[in-house]
N, C-alpha and C positions, 0 to 999 in steps of 0.2 A: 865716232859720233861727235858732232860739233856742239859746242856750248851754246844753248839758246840765247843767252844774254849777248854773246859775241855776235851771233847771227843778227839779232835785232839792231845792234849798233851799226852793222854793215847795211842793213835794210832801211835804216832811218833816213828820212828826207834830209837834203842838205840844209844848212843854216839858212834861215829865212832871208830872202834876197831883199834888196832895197825896194821900197815902194816906187811905182811909176811917178815921176815928178808931177804930172798933172793930177794925181790923186791927193797930193799933200794937203790942199785946202780942206779936204773932206775927211782926212784920216782921224782927226780928233772928234769929229761928229759921229763917226761910226767905228769905234775902236775894236768892237767884237768881230769885225769882218777882216779876213785875210785877203789881200788884194795882190794880183799879179797880172803882168801883161803876157798874153800868149804869143806863140810864134807867128800867128796870123796878124798880130797887132791889136786884136781885141783885148779888152780889159775884163778880167774875171774876179769874182769875189766868192768866198765861201764863209759861212757863219760857223764859227768854232763851236764845238760841243753840241751839235744838234743831231737829233735822230728822228727821221732820216736826215742825211746830209743835205744842206741847202747850198746850192751853187747858182749864181746868176752871172750874166755876161752883158757887156754893153760895147758900143762902138767907141766910146770915149768915156772920160771920167764923169761927165755930167749925166750921160745916158746910164752909166753904171750906178751912180747915186740914185737916180730915179727908179731903176730896177730894184735896188736894195730896199728903198722905201716902199715900193709896191709889195715886195716879199714880206717886209716887216708888217705891213697892214694885214696881209693874208694870215701870217702867223698869229697876230694879235686876235683876229676874228676866231681862229681855230681854238685858241687857248682862253679867250675871253679876257685878255689883259694886254697891256702895252708891252711891246718887245723892243729892246734897244737895238 
């Protein structure tokens, strides 16, 4: 039988990759969002520690920022408060 802790270390995601350079201007504005570029060239973002998970995508960094702000507005309305 395998040690569960050893298995989890193997299954852990790789160390966070560098952010796409075109996202750098917005990274400080939205630090709670994990951003990456997909194989197709689209840019994706997920909000950490949300349930259910929140993931948005955009054609470029500006589109992604707009999609994140749209999602933040929806989350704020659902919770009745401002979401970072």
